[in-house]
N, C-alpha and C positions, 0 to 999 in steps of 0.2 A: 599921310598913309599910316595905318595902324600896323602893329607888330604881326598881326595874323594874316595880313594881305587882304586882297579883295575877294578871294574865293570864299572865305568864311562868311562874308556878308551875303553872298549869292546863295549859299547853302541854306542859311537861315530863312531867306525869303522864298525858298522853293516850295514850302508847304509840306503837307503830309505825303508819306510814301503811298504807293498803290495798295499795299497790304493794309495799312491803317485805314485808308479810305474804304476798302471792301469791308473791313471789320465794322466800321461805323455804319455803313449802309445796311448790312445784314442785321445789326442791332435795331436800326430804325424800322426796317420792314417787319421783323419779328415783334417788336413792340406795338406797331400799328395793328398787326394781325391779332395779337392777344387782346388789345384794347377793343377791337371790333367784336371779338367773341364775348368779352365781358359786357359790352353795351347791349348786345342783343340786336334783333331785327329792326325795331322801330326807332332807334336812336340816330339813324342816318350817319353823319360823320363825327359825332361826338366821341364815340369809343375809339375811332381811329386817331383822332386828334389827341386824346388822352394817352393812348398807347405810344404815339409818336413823341410826345413831350416827356413822358414818364422816365425814360432812361437818362435824359439830360438832368432832370431834377434829382434823380437817384444819385448820379455822379457827384452832384454838388452837396447833397445832404449826407451821404454815407460817411465821409470823414468826421463830421460833427457828431453823428450818432455813435460812431466807433469810439471817439474820444470820451463822450459822455458815459458810455457803457464801461470803458476801462477805468474811468475815475470812480464810478460807483462801485465797481468790483474792488478797487484798491481800498476805498473807505470801508467797505464791508470786511475785508481781510484784517485791516488795522483794528477795527472795532472788535472783531472776534478774538484777536490776540490779546487785547486789553482785558476783555471779559475772562479769558482763560487764565490770565495772570492774577486777576482779582479773586478768582474762585479757589 
């Protein structure tokens, strides 16, 4: 038996709370509606599929983009400081 007891294992396996589930479902529905509007009338389910998948892709890509933007900003600041000292 672990130090935390058996209830801690049960809580971890319980899944998402109702509020988290509602938030995810609203995001999926809005993403599908936006994708459908972007695709237009003749694209059938392609826009809905793109809109449905886009939030999941954005969640995975956003941290990498933020890290890259932060690194570029830091390099720019460092370069500007060095140029100011040299002048």
